C-alpha positions in Angstrom: -39.4 15.6 19.9 -35.8 16.7 19.5 -33.7 16.1 22.6 -32.4 19.7 22.4 -36.0 20.9 23.0 -35.6 19.6 26.6 -32.3 21.4 27.1 -32.4 24.7 25.1 -34.8 26.5 27.5 -32.4 25.9 30.4 -29.5 27.4 28.4 -31.4 30.4 27.1 -29.2 33.5 27.0 -32.0 36.0 28.0 -33.1 33.8 30.9 -29.5 33.6 32.2 -29.1 37.4 32.0 -32.4 38.1 33.7 -31.7 35.6 36.5 -28.2 36.8 37.1 -29.5 40.4 37.2 -32.2 39.5 39.8 -29.6 37.6 41.9 -27.3 40.7 42.0 -30.2 43.0 42.8 -31.5 40.8 45.7 -28.1 39.8 47.0 -27.4 43.5 48.0 -30.2 43.2 50.5 -28.4 40.3 52.4 -27.1 41.2 55.9 -24.1 39.0 55.4 -22.5 37.1 52.5 -23.8 33.7 51.4 -21.3 30.8 51.2 -23.1 28.3 49.0 -21.7 24.8 48.8 -22.6 23.0 45.6 -22.2 19.5 46.8 -22.1 17.8 43.4 -19.1 18.0 41.1 -21.5 18.3 38.2 -22.7 21.6 39.5 -19.2 22.8 40.0 -18.5 22.1 36.3 -21.7 24.0 35.3 -20.6 27.0 37.3 -17.2 27.0 35.6 -18.2 25.9 32.1 -20.9 28.7 31.7 -18.9 31.2 33.7 -21.8 31.7 36.0 -19.4 32.9 38.8 -18.5 35.8 36.6 -22.1 36.9 36.4 -22.6 37.1 40.1 -21.3 39.7 42.6 -18.8 37.8 44.7 -19.2 40.4 47.5 -22.4 38.8 48.5 -22.4 35.3 46.9 -19.5 32.9 47.3 -19.2 29.3 46.1 -17.6 26.4 48.0 -17.0 23.1 46.3 -18.3 20.0 48.1 -17.5 16.3 48.5 -20.0 15.1 45.9 -17.5 13.6 43.5 -17.4 9.8 44.1 -13.9 9.4 42.7 -12.5 12.4 44.6 -13.6 11.2 48.0 -12.1 7.8 47.7 -9.2 7.5 50.1 -5.8 6.4 48.8 -5.9 3.2 50.9 -9.0 2.0 49.0 -7.3 2.7 45.7 -4.3 0.6 47.0 -6.7 -2.2 47.8 -8.0 -2.1 44.2 -4.4 -2.2 42.9 -3.6 -5.2 45.1 -6.7 -7.1 44.0 -5.9 -6.4 40.3 -2.4 -7.8 40.8 -3.7 -11.2 42.1 -3.4 -14.2 39.8 -6.5 -15.1 37.9 -8.3 -11.9 38.9 -10.0 -9.5 36.5 -10.7 -6.2 38.2 -13.6 -4.2 36.8 -14.5 -0.6 37.7 -15.7 2.7 36.2 -13.4 4.7 33.9 -12.6 7.6 36.2 -10.7 5.4 38.5 -7.9 4.6 36.1 -5.6 7.5 37.1 -6.3 7.9 40.8 -3.0 7.2 42.5 -2.6 4.6 45.3 0.4 3.5 47.3 1.8 1.5 44.5 0.5 3.5 41.5 -2.8 3.7 39.8 -4.8 1.1 38.0 -3.3 2.1 34.7 0.1 1.3 36.2 -1.3 -2.1 37.3 -2.5 -2.9 33.8 0.9 -1.9 32.3 2.4 -4.4 34.8 0.3 -7.3 33.5 -2.9 -7.0 35.6 -6.2 -7.5 33.8 -8.0 -4.3 34.6 -11.1 -3.4 32.7 -13.2 -0.2 32.7 -16.9 -0.3 31.9 -19.7 2.3 31.5 -22.3 0.0 33.1 -21.8 -2.5 36.0 -24.0 -5.0 34.1 -21.1 -5.4 31.7 -19.5 -7.5 34.5 -22.0 -10.3 33.7 -20.5 -10.8 30.2 -17.0 -10.7 31.5 -17.8 -13.3 34.1 -19.5 -15.6 31.5 -16.5 -15.3 29.1 -14.0 -16.0 31.9 -15.4 -18.9 34.0 -12.0 -19.9 35.3 -11.2 -16.4 36.6 -12.4 -14.4 39.5 -14.1 -11.1 38.5 -14.0 -8.3 41.1 -16.2 -5.4 40.6 -14.8 -2.4 42.4 -18.0 -0.5 43.1 -17.9 3.2 43.7 -20.4 6.0 43.9 -23.2 7.7 45.9 -26.9 6.9 46.1 -27.0 7.4 42.3 -24.9 4.4 41.3 -25.8 2.0 44.2 -29.0 0.7 42.5 -26.9 -0.5 39.6 -24.6 -2.5 41.9 -27.7 -4.0 43.6 -29.2 -4.8 40.1 -25.9 -6.5 39.2 -25.9 -8.6 42.3 -29.5 -9.6 41.7 -28.6 -10.8 38.2 -25.6 -12.7 39.5 -27.8 -14.5 42.0 -30.6 -15.2 39.5 -28.2 -16.5 36.8 -26.1 -18.6 39.3 -22.8 -16.8 38.5 -20.3 -17.9 41.0 -17.1 -16.1 39.9 -18.1 -12.5 40.4 -17.3 -10.6 43.6 -18.0 -7.1 44.9 -15.6 -4.6 46.6 -18.2 -2.1 47.9 -17.3 1.6 48.2 -20.8 3.1 48.0 -21.2 6.2 50.2 -24.0 8.5 51.3 -24.4 12.3 50.8 -25.9 13.6 54.1 -23.3 12.4 56.6 -20.2 14.1 55.1 -22.3 17.3 54.4 -23.3 17.3 58.1 -19.6 17.1 59.1 -18.8 20.0 56.9 -21.7 22.1 58.3 -20.4 21.4 61.8 -17.0 22.8 60.9 -17.3 26.6 61.2 -14.0 27.1 59.3 -15.9 26.1 56.0 -18.4 29.0 56.6 -21.0 27.1 54.6 -24.5 28.7 55.1 -26.4 27.3 52.1 -26.5 24.2 50.0 -27.1 23.3 46.4 -28.0 19.7 46.8 -27.1 17.0 44.3 -29.7 16.2 41.6 -28.9 12.7 40.5 -28.6 11.5 44.1 -31.9 13.1 44.9 -33.6 11.3 42.0 -32.9 8.1 43.8 -33.2 9.2 47.5 -35.8 12.0 47.2 -35.7 15.3 48.9 -36.4 14.0 52.4 -32.8 13.1 53.1 -31.9 16.8 53.5 -34.7 17.9 55.8 -32.8 17.2 59.0 -29.8 19.2 57.7 -32.1 22.1 57.0 -33.7 21.9 60.5 -30.5 21.3 62.4 -28.4 24.0 60.8 -31.1 26.5 59.8 -29.9 27.0 56.2 -31.5 27.1 52.8 -31.2 23.9 50.7 -32.2 23.8 47.0 -32.0 20.7 44.8 -30.8 22.0 41.5 -30.7 20.7 37.9 -27.4 20.9 36.0 -28.1 23.5 33.4 -27.2 27.2 33.9 -30.8 28.3 34.2 -31.3 25.6 36.8 -28.3 26.8 38.8 -29.2 30.5 38.7 -32.8 29.7 39.6 -31.5 27.7 42.6 -29.3 30.5 43.7 -32.2 32.9 43.5 -34.3 30.6 45.7 -31.5 30.4 48.2 -31.3 34.2 48.4 -35.1 34.4 48.8 -35.1 31.9 51.7 -32.3 33.8 53.4 -34.0 37.2 53.1 -37.3 35.7 54.4 -35.4 33.8 57.2 -37.5 30.7 56.3 -35.3 27.6 55.7 -36.5 24.5 54.0 -35.7 22.1 51.2 -36.7 23.5 47.9 -36.8 21.2 44.8 -35.9 23.3 41.8 -35.2 20.1 39.8 -38.9 19.1 40.2 -39.1 17.8 36.6 -37.2 14.7 37.9 -36.9 14.8 41.8 -39.7 13.9 44.1 -40.0 13.9 47.9 -39.7 10.1 48.2 -37.4 9.5 45.2 -37.3 6.3 43.2 -39.0 3.8 45.5 -38.1 0.8 43.3 -34.4 1.6 43.3 -34.4 2.3 47.1 -36.1 -1.0 47.8 -33.5 -2.8 45.6 -30.7 -1.1 47.6 -32.3 -2.0 50.9 -32.6 -5.6 49.8 -28.9 -6.1 49.4 -27.2 -3.4 51.4 -27.0 -2.1 54.9 -25.4 0.9 56.6 -21.7 0.3 57.4 -20.4 1.5 60.8 -17.8 3.8 59.3 -16.0 4.9 56.1 -12.8 6.8 55.7 -13.3 9.7 53.4 -10.5 11.5 51.6 -9.9 14.7 53.5 -12.8 14.2 55.9 -11.5 11.1 57.8 -13.7 8.5 59.4 -17.4 9.3 59.3 -19.8 7.0 61.1 -22.8 5.5 59.1 -21.7 7.2 55.9 -21.4 4.2 53.6 -23.0 0.9 52.7 -21.9 -2.7 52.8 -23.4 -6.0 51.6 -25.8 -7.6 54.1 -24.5 -10.7 55.9 -26.6 -13.1 53.8 -24.8 -11.9 50.7 -21.3 -12.0 52.2 -20.4 -14.9 49.8 -20.0 -12.2 47.1 -18.0 -9.8 49.3 -14.5 -9.4 47.8 -13.1 -7.9 51.1 -14.0 -11.2 52.8 -13.1 -13.6 50.0 -9.6 -12.2 49.2 -6.9 -11.7 51.9 -5.8 -8.2 51.1 -3.9 -6.5 53.8 -5.0 -3.0 54.7 -2.3 -0.4 54.0 -2.7 3.0 55.6 -1.8 5.3 52.7 -1.0 8.9 53.3 -2.1 11.5 50.8 0.5 13.5 48.8 1.5 16.3 51.1 1.6 18.8 48.2 -2.0 18.0 47.2 -4.9 20.1 48.7 -7.6 17.8 47.5 -8.6 16.9 51.1 -8.9 20.6 52.0 -10.9 21.3 48.9 -13.4 18.5 49.7 -13.8 20.0 53.2 -14.6 23.4 51.8 -11.5 24.9 53.3 -9.6 25.6 50.0 -10.1 26.4 46.4 -8.2 24.6 43.6 -6.0 27.6 42.8 -4.9 27.7 46.5 -2.9 24.5 45.7 0.7 25.3 44.8 0.9 22.3 42.4 -2.3 23.1 40.6 -1.7 23.2 36.8 2.0 22.7 37.3 3.1 19.4 38.8 -0.6 18.4 38.9 -2.6 18.3 35.6 -5.2 15.9 34.2 -2.5 14.1 32.3 -0.3 13.7 35.4 -2.6 14.2 38.4 -1.3 14.1 42.0 -4.8 13.9 43.5 -8.2 12.7 42.7 -9.8 16.2 42.4 -7.8 16.5 39.2 -8.4 13.0 38.0 -12.1 12.8 38.0 -14.2 14.4 35.3 -16.4 15.7 38.2 -13.4 17.0 40.3 -13.2 20.7 41.2 -9.5 20.9 40.1 -10.4 19.4 36.8 -13.2 22.0 36.3 -10.8 24.9 37.1 -8.1 23.5 34.9 -10.5 23.0 32.0 -12.5 26.2 32.2 -10.3 28.5 34.2 -11.0 30.3 37.4 
């Protein structure tokens, strides 16, 4: 079967028109406006790319962009650590491609490479294995980032490292979890968030259960949506229906992939090697307890933060950049005075413009 056969129905023009018309019809029955946070940057890009915002009456439906972009939420101090690791003698720093332009205290990783550092960008963490084999006299540091979606790949990499007896590969872990920062945002009345479009890729791994306590504690509709325009509009319609009925629960629109319990095999692999870390500093959100992962003590031999003596440098964000406020749901990209001027994808000041999932990158690429 042609791959497009799985996509075309979810981009069908008539379905999009019908769903948007139904949304506008029902939204007029709302007693107060909905402020829907789409947590994932992929959903932000769908809203912008297909101009879905233009099809919906903003009097009743508003969109707030959330902290679901793994590059965007990385604090400047962690980027600085990556830079410092890359500049060490006999170190090869490996990470995912979106990290190349995120600025740290001393510059970004592209700057480090131009100054002689061996920095490599991969599509799959498992590529680190070949790099380690080909460079036995060097220390390979995998700067691991991402939410629940990418954590299983880091766990799989560590398992292969152990099984193959590779001794020159280390992990700098920056894996974070979705529910804790969302909870912090929901607690902040300034953000006005009263509905959530939950991430799809994260939910494939973790399942829909992880949002149930948010639904119960804050009495809001939560829908796990797919990435296509029909998915998004269907999810918005489900949110409106819950609001009108005053019945709040986790609805899985992306049921063709997401289950209640998620990917059990992937979750078991994560639990084998990782544990909850006491705290993690998020860009814009600050320190959030129990919001990230770290290697378990029995695997500390592979922990780059313990093996390398890298001083922690508290790095302040650029005062002209509103990325932190955007991630908290308190600002939109065009509220930033440097958006599209001093800050562009070619010369970004903040991570929301760097990442392919960033809200600023979406607004810049597709327009407001």
